[in-house]
C-alpha positions in Angstrom: 15.6 15.7 40.8 17.5 18.2 38.4 16.4 22.0 37.6 17.0 23.4 34.8 17.0 27.3 34.1 17.5 28.2 30.6 18.3 32.1 29.8 19.2 34.4 26.5 16.2 34.0 24.3 15.2 37.3 22.6 14.5 38.8 19.2 17.5 39.1 16.7 17.8 39.5 13.0 18.8 37.0 10.4 22.2 36.7 10.2 22.7 37.8 14.0 24.1 35.2 16.4 22.4 34.5 19.9 23.9 32.6 23.0 21.7 30.5 25.5 22.5 29.2 28.7 20.9 26.4 30.8 22.0 26.6 34.5 21.6 23.0 36.0 21.3 22.5 39.7 20.2 19.7 41.9 21.3 15.6 41.6 23.4 16.0 38.5 26.0 13.5 37.5 29.1 13.3 35.5 27.6 10.6 33.4 24.5 12.3 32.2 24.3 14.4 29.0 22.4 17.8 28.5 20.4 18.5 25.2 18.6 21.3 23.4 15.4 21.3 21.8 13.0 23.3 19.9 9.6 24.0 19.3 8.0 26.3 16.8 4.3 27.1 17.0 2.2 24.2 15.5 5.4 22.0 14.9 6.6 19.2 16.7 9.6 19.3 18.8 12.9 19.2 17.2 16.3 17.9 18.5 19.0 20.3 18.3 22.2 19.3 20.2 23.5 17.3 22.8 26.4 17.4 25.1 27.8 14.7 27.8 28.9 16.5 30.7 32.3 14.1 31.1 34.2 14.1 27.7 32.0 16.6 26.3 31.2 14.5 23.3 28.1 16.4 20.9 25.4 15.3 18.5 23.7 17.7 16.6 20.6 18.0 14.5 20.9 18.3 10.8 18.9 21.6 10.3 21.8 23.2 12.7 24.8 21.7 11.9 27.6 24.0 11.1 25.8 26.7 12.6 25.0 26.0 16.2 27.7 24.9 18.9 26.9 23.3 22.3 29.1 23.5 25.0 29.2 23.2 28.8 31.1 24.7 31.8 31.2 21.8 34.3 32.5 24.0 37.0 29.3 26.4 36.8 26.9 23.2 35.8 25.8 25.4 32.9 25.4 24.4 29.0 25.4 26.8 26.3 24.0 27.0 22.7 25.9 29.2 20.7 23.7 29.9 17.4 25.4 31.7 14.3 23.8 32.8 11.1 20.5 32.8 12.4 17.4 32.2 9.9 13.9 33.1 10.4 13.0 29.2 10.6 15.0 28.9 13.8 12.2 30.8 15.3 11.0 28.6 18.4 10.7 27.9 22.1 14.3 26.7 23.3 14.5 23.7 25.9 17.1 22.7 27.3 16.9 19.0 28.8 18.7 16.5 30.8 19.1 12.7 30.4 20.9 9.8 32.0 23.6 8.0 30.6 22.3 4.6 28.1 19.4 6.4 27.6 18.3 8.5 25.1 15.1 9.4 26.9 15.3 13.0 28.5 13.9 13.1 31.9 14.3 16.7 33.3 13.3 19.6 31.1 13.5 23.4 31.7 10.8 26.1 30.9 12.2 27.0 27.9 13.3 30.6 26.6 11.6 32.2 23.3 14.1 33.0 20.2 12.6 35.1 17.4 14.7 35.7 14.3 12.8 38.6 12.0 13.8 38.4 8.4 
């Protein structure tokens, strides 16, 4: 099992920056990848970004490319999501998730952290 705990959400103004953290514990493998998703009220869950524990290769959703950066600190088993130039449409609950190698199915999820961007 893998446990994931997000933190860093809050209320910010449009144009501000915010950094989310996801602390992972349990049976973490270097072959795993970590992802960030978000879900706004009444909307489907949206892929935000993904990063491999080993090597650090990244993938981003189209709506956040150039504004958000995913990174990881292997020593701390923590993944970050740096969000810049925030827009009101970025308002959502942000979730951290983990998947094994060779699959894009995320098996482990955190409880989510709310990000609200006011105009």
